[in-house]
A tleap script that builds the chain and sets N, CA, C and O, in Angstrom:
source leaprc.protein.ff14SB
mol = sequence {
  NMET VAL THR GLY ASN ARG ASN HIE ARG LEU
  MET SER GLN ILE ASN VAL THR PRO LEU VAL
  ASP VAL MET LEU VAL LEU LEU ILE ILE PHE
  MET VAL THR ALA PRO MET MET GLN GLU GLY
  LEU ASP VAL ASN LEU PRO GLN VAL GLU ALA
  THR ALA ILE SER SER GLY ASP GLU PRO LEU
  VAL VAL THR ILE ASP ARG ASN ARG LYS ILE
  PHE LEU ASN GLY ARG GLN PHE ARG GLN LYS
  GLU LEU ARG ALA LYS LEU GLU ALA ILE ALA
  SER GLY ASP LYS SER ARG MET VAL LEU LEU
  ARG ALA ASP GLU SER VAL PRO TYR GLY PHE
  VAL ALA GLY ALA MET ALA GLU ILE ARG LYS
  ALA GLY ILE SER LYS VAL GLY MET VAL THR
  GLU PRO SER GLY GLN ARG CGLN
}
set mol.1.N position { 85.314 -105.580 196.975 }
set mol.1.CA position { 86.350 -104.448 196.926 }
set mol.1.C position { 87.480 -104.558 197.953 }
set mol.1.O position { 87.382 -104.624 199.178 }
set mol.2.N position { 88.509 -104.562 197.227 }
set mol.2.CA position { 89.739 -104.679 198.163 }
set mol.2.C position { 90.328 -103.389 198.288 }
set mol.2.O position { 90.676 -102.694 197.334 }
set mol.3.N position { 90.441 -103.053 199.633 }
set mol.3.CA position { 91.098 -101.697 200.011 }
set mol.3.C position { 92.651 -101.977 200.279 }
set mol.3.O position { 93.080 -102.824 201.063 }
set mol.4.N position { 93.299 -101.247 199.610 }
set mol.4.CA position { 94.799 -101.479 199.897 }
set mol.4.C position { 95.329 -100.905 201.091 }
set mol.4.O position { 96.012 -99.881 201.069 }
set mol.5.N position { 95.058 -101.491 202.074 }
set mol.5.CA position { 95.457 -101.003 203.581 }
set mol.5.C position { 96.723 -101.643 203.955 }
set mol.5.O position { 96.886 -102.540 204.781 }
set mol.6.N position { 97.594 -101.052 203.228 }
set mol.6.CA position { 99.147 -101.663 203.559 }
set mol.6.C position { 99.409 -100.838 204.784 }
set mol.6.O position { 98.631 -99.961 205.160 }
set mol.7.N position { 100.562 -101.152 205.414 }
set mol.7.CA position { 101.056 -100.450 206.448 }
set mol.7.C position { 101.631 -99.185 206.073 }
set mol.7.O position { 102.820 -99.141 205.757 }
set mol.8.N position { 100.902 -98.136 206.073 }
set mol.8.CA position { 101.481 -96.802 205.784 }
set mol.8.C position { 101.804 -96.085 206.986 }
set mol.8.O position { 100.929 -95.675 207.748 }
set mol.9.N position { 102.994 -95.928 207.172 }
set mol.9.CA position { 103.490 -95.060 208.348 }
set mol.9.C position { 103.997 -93.827 208.038 }
set mol.9.O position { 104.669 -93.677 207.017 }
set mol.10.N position { 103.762 -92.929 208.783 }
set mol.10.CA position { 104.417 -91.470 208.424 }
set mol.10.C position { 105.772 -91.547 209.153 }
set mol.10.O position { 105.999 -91.856 210.323 }
set mol.11.N position { 106.640 -91.179 208.138 }
set mol.11.CA position { 107.958 -91.073 208.736 }
set mol.11.C position { 108.197 -89.730 209.373 }
set mol.11.O position { 107.998 -88.677 208.767 }
set mol.12.N position { 108.681 -89.806 210.762 }
set mol.12.CA position { 108.933 -88.551 211.260 }
set mol.12.C position { 110.308 -88.137 211.238 }
set mol.12.O position { 111.111 -88.536 212.081 }
set mol.13.N position { 110.625 -87.313 210.258 }
set mol.13.CA position { 111.882 -86.730 210.129 }
set mol.13.C position { 111.732 -85.253 209.978 }
set mol.13.O position { 110.774 -84.723 209.415 }
set mol.14.N position { 112.692 -84.651 210.492 }
set mol.14.CA position { 112.762 -83.098 210.415 }
set mol.14.C position { 113.461 -82.798 209.114 }
set mol.14.O position { 114.515 -83.370 208.835 }
set mol.15.N position { 112.936 -81.967 208.359 }
set mol.15.CA position { 113.725 -81.404 207.164 }
set mol.15.C position { 114.526 -80.220 207.643 }
set mol.15.O position { 114.037 -79.193 208.114 }
set mol.16.N position { 115.827 -80.474 207.471 }
set mol.16.CA position { 116.880 -79.542 207.876 }
set mol.16.C position { 117.352 -78.501 206.949 }
set mol.16.O position { 118.106 -77.592 207.296 }
set mol.17.N position { 116.896 -78.656 205.782 }
set mol.17.CA position { 117.102 -77.756 204.628 }
set mol.17.C position { 116.706 -76.354 204.957 }
set mol.17.O position { 117.559 -75.482 204.790 }
set mol.18.N position { 115.557 -76.029 205.391 }
set mol.18.CA position { 115.233 -74.598 205.690 }
set mol.18.C position { 116.147 -74.038 206.960 }
set mol.18.O position { 116.513 -72.863 206.992 }
set mol.19.N position { 116.446 -74.903 207.903 }
set mol.19.CA position { 117.307 -74.536 209.016 }
set mol.19.C position { 118.685 -74.042 208.559 }
set mol.19.O position { 119.183 -72.992 208.964 }
set mol.20.N position { 119.263 -74.876 207.689 }
set mol.20.CA position { 120.580 -74.719 207.002 }
set mol.20.C position { 120.494 -73.367 206.253 }
set mol.20.O position { 121.362 -72.513 206.429 }
set mol.21.N position { 119.436 -73.169 205.410 }
set mol.21.CA position { 119.247 -72.017 204.646 }
set mol.21.C position { 119.272 -70.720 205.543 }
set mol.21.O position { 119.960 -69.763 205.188 }
set mol.22.N position { 118.535 -70.679 206.689 }
set mol.22.CA position { 118.561 -69.592 207.563 }
set mol.22.C position { 119.778 -69.259 208.197 }
set mol.22.O position { 120.199 -68.107 208.303 }
set mol.23.N position { 120.424 -70.422 208.679 }
set mol.23.CA position { 121.670 -70.188 209.273 }
set mol.23.C position { 122.795 -69.685 208.244 }
set mol.23.O position { 123.679 -68.910 208.610 }
set mol.24.N position { 122.717 -70.114 207.099 }
set mol.24.CA position { 123.802 -69.373 206.177 }
set mol.24.C position { 123.503 -67.895 205.947 }
set mol.24.O position { 124.387 -67.042 205.868 }
set mol.25.N position { 122.147 -67.641 205.842 }
set mol.25.CA position { 121.841 -66.189 205.616 }
set mol.25.C position { 122.186 -65.354 206.756 }
set mol.25.O position { 122.527 -64.179 206.619 }
set mol.26.N position { 122.095 -65.990 207.967 }
set mol.26.CA position { 122.552 -65.186 209.192 }
set mol.26.C position { 123.869 -65.092 209.335 }
set mol.26.O position { 124.336 -64.047 209.790 }
set mol.27.N position { 124.665 -66.108 208.991 }
set mol.27.CA position { 126.095 -66.102 208.869 }
set mol.27.C position { 126.703 -65.035 207.944 }
set mol.27.O position { 127.645 -64.327 208.300 }
set mol.28.N position { 126.104 -64.954 206.712 }
set mol.28.CA position { 126.393 -64.039 205.880 }
set mol.28.C position { 126.289 -62.654 206.235 }
set mol.28.O position { 127.178 -61.848 205.959 }
set mol.29.N position { 125.143 -62.324 206.892 }
set mol.29.CA position { 124.770 -61.032 207.428 }
set mol.29.C position { 125.771 -60.598 208.613 }
set mol.29.O position { 126.199 -59.444 208.639 }
set mol.30.N position { 126.116 -61.482 209.533 }
set mol.30.CA position { 127.175 -61.313 210.561 }
set mol.30.C position { 128.546 -60.929 209.908 }
set mol.30.O position { 129.228 -60.003 210.348 }
set mol.31.N position { 128.895 -61.667 208.874 }
set mol.31.CA position { 130.183 -61.535 208.237 }
set mol.31.C position { 130.340 -60.150 207.456 }
set mol.31.O position { 131.407 -59.555 207.308 }
set mol.32.N position { 129.102 -59.743 206.987 }
set mol.32.CA position { 129.068 -58.505 206.256 }
set mol.32.C position { 129.096 -57.282 207.268 }
set mol.32.O position { 129.783 -56.278 207.081 }
set mol.33.N position { 128.308 -57.476 208.309 }
set mol.33.CA position { 128.161 -56.233 209.254 }
set mol.33.C position { 129.223 -56.185 210.191 }
set mol.33.O position { 129.503 -55.052 210.583 }
set mol.34.N position { 129.926 -57.184 210.678 }
set mol.34.CA position { 131.051 -57.299 211.639 }
set mol.34.C position { 132.103 -56.175 211.268 }
set mol.34.O position { 132.402 -55.334 212.116 }
set mol.35.N position { 132.576 -56.161 210.206 }
set mol.35.CA position { 133.706 -55.185 209.936 }
set mol.35.C position { 133.246 -53.659 210.201 }
set mol.35.O position { 134.065 -52.800 210.529 }
set mol.36.N position { 131.865 -53.391 210.033 }
set mol.36.CA position { 131.271 -52.181 210.175 }
set mol.36.C position { 131.090 -51.759 211.643 }
set mol.36.O position { 130.764 -50.597 211.891 }
set mol.37.N position { 131.275 -52.600 212.566 }
set mol.37.CA position { 130.978 -52.269 213.924 }
set mol.37.C position { 132.234 -51.881 214.695 }
set mol.37.O position { 132.416 -52.272 215.848 }
set mol.38.N position { 133.037 -51.157 214.086 }
set mol.38.CA position { 134.338 -50.687 214.791 }
set mol.38.C position { 133.800 -49.462 215.491 }
set mol.38.O position { 133.008 -48.688 214.953 }
set mol.39.N position { 134.241 -49.334 216.643 }
set mol.39.CA position { 133.955 -48.308 217.566 }
set mol.39.C position { 134.898 -47.035 217.148 }
set mol.39.O position { 136.043 -47.185 216.721 }
set mol.40.N position { 134.363 -45.957 217.299 }
set mol.40.CA position { 135.130 -44.763 216.983 }
set mol.40.C position { 134.309 -43.666 216.077 }
set mol.40.O position { 133.156 -43.852 215.686 }
set mol.41.N position { 134.984 -42.653 215.842 }
set mol.41.CA position { 134.419 -41.702 215.116 }
set mol.41.C position { 134.664 -41.841 213.549 }
set mol.41.O position { 135.667 -42.387 213.089 }
set mol.42.N position { 133.810 -41.379 212.902 }
set mol.42.CA position { 133.850 -41.474 211.316 }
set mol.42.C position { 134.660 -40.243 210.845 }
set mol.42.O position { 134.098 -39.156 210.711 }
set mol.43.N position { 135.813 -40.389 210.624 }
set mol.43.CA position { 136.570 -39.298 209.857 }
set mol.43.C position { 137.437 -39.886 208.745 }
set mol.43.O position { 138.044 -40.956 208.792 }
set mol.44.N position { 137.396 -39.022 207.748 }
set mol.44.CA position { 138.273 -39.521 206.400 }
set mol.44.C position { 139.565 -38.797 206.690 }
set mol.44.O position { 139.705 -37.577 206.783 }
set mol.45.N position { 140.516 -39.759 206.822 }
set mol.45.CA position { 141.906 -39.273 207.241 }
set mol.45.C position { 142.697 -38.970 205.693 }
set mol.45.O position { 142.388 -39.689 204.743 }
set mol.46.N position { 143.570 -38.035 205.543 }
set mol.46.CA position { 144.120 -37.803 204.415 }
set mol.46.C position { 145.252 -39.002 204.203 }
set mol.46.O position { 145.784 -39.573 205.156 }
set mol.47.N position { 145.487 -39.242 203.068 }
set mol.47.CA position { 146.458 -40.286 202.659 }
set mol.47.C position { 147.787 -39.747 202.329 }
set mol.47.O position { 147.941 -38.763 201.605 }
set mol.48.N position { 148.788 -40.441 202.898 }
set mol.48.CA position { 150.162 -40.183 202.586 }
set mol.48.C position { 151.105 -41.378 202.535 }
set mol.48.O position { 150.774 -42.449 203.044 }
set mol.49.N position { 152.228 -41.214 201.949 }
set mol.49.CA position { 153.077 -42.328 201.861 }
set mol.49.C position { 154.214 -42.173 202.894 }
set mol.49.O position { 155.216 -41.507 202.634 }
set mol.50.N position { 154.025 -42.839 204.140 }
set mol.50.CA position { 154.954 -42.733 205.238 }
set mol.50.C position { 154.960 -44.034 206.080 }
set mol.50.O position { 154.005 -44.806 205.989 }
set mol.51.N position { 155.865 -44.266 206.786 }
set mol.51.CA position { 155.957 -45.343 207.699 }
set mol.51.C position { 155.268 -45.098 209.014 }
set mol.51.O position { 155.243 -43.960 209.482 }
set mol.52.N position { 154.773 -45.997 209.558 }
set mol.52.CA position { 153.951 -45.890 210.809 }
set mol.52.C position { 154.975 -45.811 211.921 }
set mol.52.O position { 156.085 -46.344 211.918 }
set mol.53.N position { 154.392 -45.006 212.951 }
set mol.53.CA position { 155.309 -44.879 214.184 }
set mol.53.C position { 155.113 -45.915 215.177 }
set mol.53.O position { 153.992 -46.402 215.321 }
set mol.54.N position { 156.165 -46.323 215.922 }
set mol.54.CA position { 155.825 -47.139 217.105 }
set mol.54.C position { 155.514 -46.482 218.334 }
set mol.54.O position { 156.080 -45.411 218.553 }
set mol.55.N position { 154.780 -46.899 219.103 }
set mol.55.CA position { 154.390 -46.233 220.333 }
set mol.55.C position { 154.597 -47.141 221.478 }
set mol.55.O position { 154.090 -48.262 221.466 }
set mol.56.N position { 155.318 -46.719 222.474 }
set mol.56.CA position { 155.553 -47.344 223.721 }
set mol.56.C position { 154.440 -46.996 224.720 }
set mol.56.O position { 153.799 -47.939 225.184 }
set mol.57.N position { 154.169 -45.862 225.067 }
set mol.57.CA position { 152.959 -45.516 225.833 }
set mol.57.C position { 151.812 -45.318 225.082 }
set mol.57.O position { 151.894 -44.925 223.918 }
set mol.58.N position { 150.642 -45.572 225.674 }
set mol.58.CA position { 149.286 -45.373 225.046 }
set mol.58.C position { 149.245 -43.958 224.786 }
set mol.58.O position { 149.264 -43.234 225.782 }
set mol.59.N position { 149.184 -43.333 223.480 }
set mol.59.CA position { 149.058 -41.964 223.373 }
set mol.59.C position { 147.575 -41.478 223.552 }
set mol.59.O position { 146.586 -42.209 223.505 }
set mol.60.N position { 147.586 -40.167 223.757 }
set mol.60.CA position { 146.263 -39.623 223.673 }
set mol.60.C position { 145.774 -39.270 222.213 }
set mol.60.O position { 146.552 -38.863 221.349 }
set mol.61.N position { 144.640 -39.428 222.041 }
set mol.61.CA position { 144.025 -39.174 220.618 }
set mol.61.C position { 143.046 -38.045 220.612 }
set mol.61.O position { 141.998 -38.049 221.257 }
set mol.62.N position { 143.434 -37.139 219.888 }
set mol.62.CA position { 142.586 -35.912 219.654 }
set mol.62.C position { 141.983 -36.188 218.150 }
set mol.62.O position { 142.681 -36.445 217.170 }
set mol.63.N position { 140.686 -36.095 218.158 }
set mol.63.CA position { 139.919 -36.355 216.926 }
set mol.63.C position { 139.107 -35.094 216.581 }
set mol.63.O position { 138.377 -34.592 217.435 }
set mol.64.N position { 139.224 -34.548 215.293 }
set mol.64.CA position { 138.417 -33.400 214.821 }
set mol.64.C position { 137.576 -34.030 213.617 }
set mol.64.O position { 138.133 -34.484 212.618 }
set mol.65.N position { 136.232 -34.021 213.788 }
set mol.65.CA position { 135.415 -34.655 212.739 }
set mol.65.C position { 135.035 -33.466 211.744 }
set mol.65.O position { 135.432 -32.310 211.888 }
set mol.66.N position { 134.269 -33.883 210.790 }
set mol.66.CA position { 134.023 -33.002 209.637 }
set mol.66.C position { 133.121 -31.886 210.153 }
set mol.66.O position { 133.050 -30.900 209.419 }
set mol.67.N position { 132.459 -31.867 211.220 }
set mol.67.CA position { 131.740 -30.893 211.789 }
set mol.67.C position { 132.522 -29.989 212.674 }
set mol.67.O position { 131.892 -29.152 213.321 }
set mol.68.N position { 133.757 -30.050 212.780 }
set mol.68.CA position { 134.765 -29.443 213.573 }
set mol.68.C position { 134.558 -29.628 215.056 }
set mol.68.O position { 134.865 -28.756 215.869 }
set mol.69.N position { 134.057 -30.722 215.365 }
set mol.69.CA position { 133.806 -31.161 216.808 }
set mol.69.C position { 135.133 -31.724 217.335 }
set mol.69.O position { 135.692 -32.590 216.663 }
set mol.70.N position { 135.632 -31.341 218.380 }
set mol.70.CA position { 136.793 -31.982 219.016 }
set mol.70.C position { 136.470 -32.990 219.961 }
set mol.70.O position { 135.527 -32.841 220.737 }
set mol.71.N position { 137.327 -34.210 219.950 }
set mol.71.CA position { 137.071 -35.300 220.801 }
set mol.71.C position { 138.623 -35.653 221.457 }
set mol.71.O position { 139.611 -35.617 220.724 }
set mol.72.N position { 138.709 -35.930 222.628 }
set mol.72.CA position { 139.848 -36.283 223.273 }
set mol.72.C position { 139.521 -37.858 223.756 }
set mol.72.O position { 138.657 -38.044 224.613 }
set mol.73.N position { 140.198 -38.893 223.211 }
set mol.73.CA position { 139.816 -40.168 223.428 }
set mol.73.C position { 138.382 -40.506 223.581 }
set mol.73.O position { 137.994 -41.265 224.470 }
set mol.74.N position { 137.493 -39.879 222.611 }
set mol.74.CA position { 136.261 -40.330 222.466 }
set mol.74.C position { 135.322 -39.258 223.134 }
set mol.74.O position { 134.137 -39.209 222.803 }
set mol.75.N position { 135.828 -38.430 224.039 }
set mol.75.CA position { 134.821 -37.586 224.725 }
set mol.75.C position { 135.009 -36.100 224.057 }
set mol.75.O position { 136.109 -35.608 223.809 }
set mol.76.N position { 133.824 -35.510 223.825 }
set mol.76.CA position { 133.710 -34.147 223.026 }
set mol.76.C position { 134.235 -33.028 224.092 }
set mol.76.O position { 133.996 -33.067 225.299 }
set mol.77.N position { 134.909 -32.139 223.501 }
set mol.77.CA position { 135.411 -31.060 224.285 }
set mol.77.C position { 135.360 -29.702 223.380 }
set mol.77.O position { 135.438 -29.829 222.158 }
set mol.78.N position { 135.247 -28.563 223.888 }
set mol.78.CA position { 135.355 -27.322 223.244 }
set mol.78.C position { 136.939 -27.183 223.189 }
set mol.78.O position { 137.691 -27.826 223.922 }
set mol.79.N position { 137.345 -26.288 222.253 }
set mol.79.CA position { 138.797 -26.092 222.126 }
set mol.79.C position { 139.442 -25.722 223.379 }
set mol.79.O position { 140.466 -26.307 223.729 }
set mol.80.N position { 138.906 -24.771 224.098 }
set mol.80.CA position { 139.472 -24.349 225.360 }
set mol.80.C position { 139.366 -25.332 226.478 }
set mol.80.O position { 140.224 -25.380 227.359 }
set mol.81.N position { 138.380 -26.076 226.455 }
set mol.81.CA position { 138.358 -27.223 227.514 }
set mol.81.C position { 139.399 -28.276 227.169 }
set mol.81.O position { 139.953 -28.963 228.028 }
set mol.82.N position { 139.612 -28.356 225.980 }
set mol.82.CA position { 140.575 -29.438 225.569 }
set mol.82.C position { 142.058 -29.013 226.182 }
set mol.82.O position { 142.751 -29.812 226.813 }
set mol.83.N position { 142.389 -27.850 225.950 }
set mol.83.CA position { 143.613 -27.338 226.513 }
set mol.83.C position { 143.750 -27.583 228.020 }
set mol.83.O position { 144.767 -28.103 228.481 }
set mol.84.N position { 142.698 -27.197 228.797 }
set mol.84.CA position { 142.676 -27.325 230.368 }
set mol.84.C position { 142.847 -28.888 230.610 }
set mol.84.O position { 143.658 -29.273 231.452 }
set mol.85.N position { 142.175 -29.680 229.963 }
set mol.85.CA position { 142.235 -31.190 230.168 }
set mol.85.C position { 143.533 -31.673 229.824 }
set mol.85.O position { 143.944 -32.563 230.569 }
set mol.86.N position { 144.385 -31.279 228.772 }
set mol.86.CA position { 145.548 -31.673 228.391 }
set mol.86.C position { 146.611 -31.102 229.280 }
set mol.86.O position { 147.651 -31.722 229.506 }
set mol.87.N position { 146.361 -29.956 229.769 }
set mol.87.CA position { 147.312 -29.381 230.777 }
set mol.87.C position { 147.362 -30.140 232.063 }
set mol.87.O position { 148.406 -30.247 232.707 }
set mol.88.N position { 146.126 -30.713 232.463 }
set mol.88.CA position { 146.130 -31.532 233.630 }
set mol.88.C position { 146.863 -32.806 233.372 }
set mol.88.O position { 147.627 -33.288 234.208 }
set mol.89.N position { 146.624 -33.349 232.206 }
set mol.89.CA position { 147.299 -34.688 231.848 }
set mol.89.C position { 148.796 -34.417 231.681 }
set mol.89.O position { 149.572 -35.266 232.121 }
set mol.90.N position { 149.277 -33.326 231.093 }
set mol.90.CA position { 150.636 -33.087 230.918 }
set mol.90.C position { 151.353 -32.697 232.162 }
set mol.90.O position { 152.576 -32.829 232.198 }
set mol.91.N position { 150.712 -32.235 233.168 }
set mol.91.CA position { 151.463 -31.813 234.344 }
set mol.91.C position { 152.071 -33.058 235.037 }
set mol.91.O position { 153.117 -32.996 235.683 }
set mol.92.N position { 151.372 -34.159 234.867 }
set mol.92.CA position { 151.929 -35.359 235.460 }
set mol.92.C position { 153.069 -36.186 234.603 }
set mol.92.O position { 153.943 -36.882 235.122 }
set mol.93.N position { 152.897 -35.984 233.252 }
set mol.93.CA position { 153.765 -36.563 232.371 }
set mol.93.C position { 154.007 -35.703 231.148 }
set mol.93.O position { 153.167 -35.497 230.272 }
set mol.94.N position { 155.289 -35.203 231.178 }
set mol.94.CA position { 155.589 -34.282 230.113 }
set mol.94.C position { 155.770 -34.951 228.782 }
set mol.94.O position { 155.499 -34.381 227.725 }
set mol.95.N position { 156.277 -36.287 228.866 }
set mol.95.CA position { 156.521 -36.967 227.751 }
set mol.95.C position { 155.478 -37.794 226.958 }
set mol.95.O position { 155.702 -38.609 226.063 }
set mol.96.N position { 154.276 -37.405 227.485 }
set mol.96.CA position { 153.021 -37.865 226.675 }
set mol.96.C position { 152.852 -37.492 225.294 }
set mol.96.O position { 153.148 -36.339 224.980 }
set mol.97.N position { 152.375 -38.380 224.325 }
set mol.97.CA position { 152.260 -38.055 223.011 }
set mol.97.C position { 150.763 -37.987 222.723 }
set mol.97.O position { 149.924 -38.734 223.226 }
set mol.98.N position { 150.505 -36.909 221.769 }
set mol.98.CA position { 149.139 -36.645 221.423 }
set mol.98.C position { 149.065 -37.045 219.897 }
set mol.98.O position { 149.908 -36.590 219.124 }
set mol.99.N position { 148.125 -37.843 219.479 }
set mol.99.CA position { 148.007 -38.113 218.065 }
set mol.99.C position { 146.713 -37.380 217.628 }
set mol.99.O position { 145.631 -37.527 218.196 }
set mol.100.N position { 146.922 -36.624 216.624 }
set mol.100.CA position { 145.823 -35.760 216.055 }
set mol.100.C position { 145.132 -36.427 214.831 }
set mol.100.O position { 145.802 -36.713 213.838 }
set mol.101.N position { 143.860 -36.666 214.889 }
set mol.101.CA position { 143.227 -37.484 213.726 }
set mol.101.C position { 142.180 -36.265 213.311 }
set mol.101.O position { 141.258 -35.932 214.056 }
set mol.102.N position { 142.419 -35.690 212.126 }
set mol.102.CA position { 141.508 -34.627 211.616 }
set mol.102.C position { 140.899 -35.108 210.196 }
set mol.102.O position { 141.574 -35.653 209.323 }
set mol.103.N position { 139.615 -34.842 210.109 }
set mol.103.CA position { 138.967 -35.121 208.867 }
set mol.103.C position { 139.689 -34.364 207.845 }
set mol.103.O position { 140.207 -33.286 208.138 }
set mol.104.N position { 139.772 -34.926 206.491 }
set mol.104.CA position { 140.575 -34.162 205.474 }
set mol.104.C position { 139.653 -32.978 205.138 }
set mol.104.O position { 140.212 -32.048 204.557 }
set mol.105.N position { 138.459 -32.857 205.376 }
set mol.105.CA position { 137.551 -31.707 205.046 }
set mol.105.C position { 137.630 -30.622 205.974 }
set mol.105.O position { 137.056 -29.572 205.686 }
set mol.106.N position { 138.268 -30.729 207.057 }
set mol.106.CA position { 138.434 -29.724 208.139 }
set mol.106.C position { 139.510 -28.677 207.501 }
set mol.106.O position { 140.513 -29.084 206.915 }
set mol.107.N position { 139.266 -27.542 207.636 }
set mol.107.CA position { 140.253 -26.511 207.035 }
set mol.107.C position { 141.651 -26.579 208.009 }
set mol.107.O position { 141.696 -26.854 209.208 }
set mol.108.N position { 142.656 -26.272 207.193 }
set mol.108.CA position { 143.972 -26.409 207.807 }
set mol.108.C position { 144.098 -25.464 209.037 }
set mol.108.O position { 144.690 -25.824 210.055 }
set mol.109.N position { 143.547 -24.299 208.910 }
set mol.109.CA position { 143.421 -23.261 209.972 }
set mol.109.C position { 142.850 -23.781 211.308 }
set mol.109.O position { 143.340 -23.436 212.383 }
set mol.110.N position { 141.862 -24.571 211.216 }
set mol.110.CA position { 141.207 -25.046 212.463 }
set mol.110.C position { 142.096 -26.261 213.005 }
set mol.110.O position { 142.216 -26.418 214.220 }
set mol.111.N position { 142.664 -27.044 212.171 }
set mol.111.CA position { 143.553 -28.058 212.697 }
set mol.111.C position { 144.749 -27.407 213.199 }
set mol.111.O position { 145.233 -27.908 214.214 }
set mol.112.N position { 145.402 -26.260 212.633 }
set mol.112.CA position { 146.446 -25.702 213.279 }
set mol.112.C position { 146.126 -25.000 214.647 }
set mol.112.O position { 146.961 -24.829 215.535 }
set mol.113.N position { 144.981 -24.666 214.695 }
set mol.113.CA position { 144.483 -24.093 216.025 }
set mol.113.C position { 144.457 -24.960 217.137 }
set mol.113.O position { 144.741 -24.591 218.276 }
set mol.114.N position { 144.066 -26.297 216.779 }
set mol.114.CA position { 143.923 -27.388 217.683 }
set mol.114.C position { 145.365 -27.783 218.095 }
set mol.114.O position { 145.592 -28.139 219.252 }
set mol.115.N position { 146.370 -27.721 217.126 }
set mol.115.CA position { 147.700 -28.225 217.442 }
set mol.115.C position { 148.288 -27.130 218.293 }
set mol.115.O position { 149.084 -27.437 219.180 }
set mol.116.N position { 147.940 -25.830 218.077 }
set mol.116.CA position { 148.341 -24.750 218.985 }
set mol.116.C position { 148.019 -24.940 220.438 }
set mol.116.O position { 148.798 -24.729 221.367 }
set mol.117.N position { 146.732 -25.378 220.532 }
set mol.117.CA position { 146.112 -25.509 221.959 }
set mol.117.C position { 146.936 -26.683 222.560 }
set mol.117.O position { 147.319 -26.596 223.726 }
set mol.118.N position { 147.216 -27.756 221.824 }
set mol.118.CA position { 147.954 -28.871 222.401 }
set mol.118.C position { 149.364 -28.526 222.900 }
set mol.118.O position { 149.819 -28.892 223.983 }
set mol.119.N position { 149.964 -27.826 222.042 }
set mol.119.CA position { 151.355 -27.227 222.305 }
set mol.119.C position { 151.156 -26.313 223.668 }
set mol.119.O position { 151.855 -26.472 224.668 }
set mol.120.N position { 150.207 -25.432 223.573 }
set mol.120.CA position { 150.148 -24.462 224.830 }
set mol.120.C position { 149.811 -25.206 226.089 }
set mol.120.O position { 150.006 -24.677 227.184 }
set mol.121.N position { 149.256 -26.551 225.962 }
set mol.121.CA position { 149.047 -27.355 227.188 }
set mol.121.C position { 150.416 -27.959 227.686 }
set mol.121.O position { 150.510 -28.620 228.721 }
set mol.122.N position { 151.403 -27.684 226.898 }
set mol.122.CA position { 152.738 -28.246 227.402 }
set mol.122.C position { 153.064 -29.606 226.907 }
set mol.122.O position { 153.924 -30.304 227.444 }
set mol.123.N position { 152.319 -30.000 225.806 }
set mol.123.CA position { 152.658 -31.356 225.127 }
set mol.123.C position { 153.408 -31.068 223.880 }
set mol.123.O position { 152.863 -30.482 222.944 }
set mol.124.N position { 154.673 -31.473 223.839 }
set mol.124.CA position { 155.469 -31.204 222.626 }
set mol.124.C position { 155.471 -32.146 221.506 }
set mol.124.O position { 155.793 -31.809 220.366 }
set mol.125.N position { 155.058 -33.500 221.882 }
set mol.125.CA position { 155.022 -34.628 221.074 }
set mol.125.C position { 153.634 -34.624 220.386 }
set mol.125.O position { 152.692 -35.035 221.064 }
set mol.126.N position { 153.408 -34.229 219.180 }
set mol.126.CA position { 152.214 -34.203 218.472 }
set mol.126.C position { 152.565 -34.877 217.154 }
set mol.126.O position { 153.478 -34.536 216.403 }
set mol.127.N position { 151.619 -35.992 216.959 }
set mol.127.CA position { 151.748 -36.722 215.675 }
set mol.127.C position { 150.335 -36.661 214.929 }
set mol.127.O position { 149.266 -36.716 215.537 }
set mol.128.N position { 150.447 -36.545 213.596 }
set mol.128.CA position { 149.365 -36.576 212.692 }
set mol.128.C position { 149.005 -37.920 212.292 }
set mol.128.O position { 149.869 -38.644 211.798 }
set mol.129.N position { 147.718 -38.361 212.469 }
set mol.129.CA position { 147.314 -39.599 211.966 }
set mol.129.C position { 146.883 -39.589 210.440 }
set mol.129.O position { 146.083 -38.735 210.058 }
set mol.130.N position { 147.384 -40.494 209.593 }
set mol.130.CA position { 146.885 -40.463 208.210 }
set mol.130.C position { 146.778 -41.950 207.924 }
set mol.130.O position { 147.131 -42.844 208.694 }
set mol.131.N position { 146.176 -42.121 206.559 }
set mol.131.CA position { 146.034 -43.379 206.111 }
set mol.131.C position { 147.083 -43.637 205.052 }
set mol.131.O position { 147.462 -42.715 204.330 }
set mol.132.N position { 147.559 -44.851 204.938 }
set mol.132.CA position { 148.543 -45.227 203.862 }
set mol.132.C position { 147.862 -45.107 202.570 }
set mol.132.O position { 146.703 -45.508 202.468 }
set mol.133.N position { 148.492 -44.583 201.560 }
set mol.133.CA position { 147.976 -44.290 200.147 }
set mol.133.C position { 147.260 -45.557 199.554 }
set mol.133.O position { 147.887 -46.615 199.528 }
set mol.134.N position { 146.127 -45.503 199.133 }
set mol.134.CA position { 145.368 -46.518 198.400 }
set mol.134.C position { 144.682 -47.317 199.399 }
set mol.134.O position { 144.355 -48.421 198.963 }
set mol.135.N position { 144.349 -47.080 200.676 }
set mol.135.CA position { 143.766 -47.971 201.669 }
set mol.135.C position { 142.552 -47.232 202.172 }
set mol.135.O position { 142.186 -47.343 203.342 }
set mol.136.N position { 141.919 -46.468 201.278 }
set mol.136.CA position { 140.522 -45.790 201.555 }
set mol.136.C position { 139.458 -46.747 201.743 }
set mol.136.O position { 139.304 -47.623 200.891 }
set mol.137.N position { 138.682 -46.686 202.784 }
set mol.137.CA position { 137.582 -47.678 203.069 }
set mol.137.C position { 136.293 -47.129 202.566 }
set mol.137.O position { 135.255 -47.777 202.694 }
savepdb mol mol.pdb
quit
């Protein structure tokens, strides 16, 4: 009986196909989630057709979310606290600009009240932040 004992050697190769598959899946996941990782508060801005303003100094940003919470540059304040904070900022620089970002579901009266507090703090330059028409995310 002849046994066919030929030189059978195991080929030591790494199959890279599963590695490439996993890397492509990870790449797709990161590409999909990266745009969602924007810092900030989630507000639905109203859409208007207007040109963007150019800003020389970094403006203060007052944000009102859909729950009527007020934020100044990301920190939450009550309406009266906001006025005191803005007065302290405005005392050093009367030319500061405040941009007001309000969710479109917030009633006009509440937004007008926030604008009044900004004006009472001594800041006369107030701008409303909106989204260009047709660019809803």
